[in-house]
C-alpha positions, -999 to +999 in steps of 0.1 A: +081-023+180+067-022+145+086-006+117+073-001+081+095+012+054+084+020+020+107+025-012+100+026-050+083+059-055+094+084-080+087+105-109+071+086-138+054+098-171+016+088-174+012+053-187+043+042-168+047+019-140+062+016-106+068-012-079+064+001-044+080-020-017+072-021+021+097-038+044+082-048+078+099-056+112+092-060+147+062-082+147+046-113+133+043-102+098+029-134+084-001-132+105-010-098+097-031-082+070-012-055+051-024-023+032-014+004+009-032+040+013-023+072-005-028+108+001-028+133-027-022+171-025-051+186-005-069+152+000-077+128+026-057+095+031-074+071+009-074+032+006-056+017-023-051-020-019-049-046+008-039-083+013-046-109+040-020-128+059-017-155+035-020-134+002-050-152-007-073-124-006-068-089-020-087-059-021-085-027-044-102+006-044-121+009-078-098+036-092-069+012-094-089-022-102-071-035-130-039-015-130-025-025-095-016-056-080-007-061-042+014-092-032+034-102-003+064-123+004+064-134+039+099-151+040+110-116+031+085-096+057+077-074+025+047-064+008+044-050-028+023-028-049+028-029-087+011-001-105+006+000-141-009+025-166-001+054-141-023+084-144-014+121-130-043+114-105-025+086-089+000+114-076+004+110-042+024+100-010+019+063-007+018+048+028+021+011+038+002+000+069-004-032+091-033-042+113-034-039+149-059-051+173-091-034+154-095-065+130-134-060+134-131-030+109-131-043+071-098-045+052-105-012+034-108+009+065-081+031+079-094+021+115-082-016+109-046-001+107-025+009+135+009+010+121+022+032+093+053+038+075+064+073+065+054+070+029+069+072-005+062+099-031+047+089-064+044+117-090+029+110-123+034+138-149+013+141-179 
């Protein structure tokens, strides 16, 4: 059984930084792509960033490019999301996800990811 546990969320002022972590267990983490999605108040869940199994390829939504860095440590079964220059519009619950069998979908598609964490709240005050 796959388990994903996010941490690192919190309340931060605009312009600040946070580092989110996602600890994975229960499957071969090293062979799986990982992603971060977020869901703001009254909004659909949206893609934020993804990283392939080796860490050699990363993907970002346009709104976080230049401000976010996704990385992974396969020895620790952990993926990270460093967010800098945070804006109030980054306020959301951030979810970690790992792919299942639907690898035909692109890395930015929700359909690629079968396993999800419970989420961690990020609140950015203006």
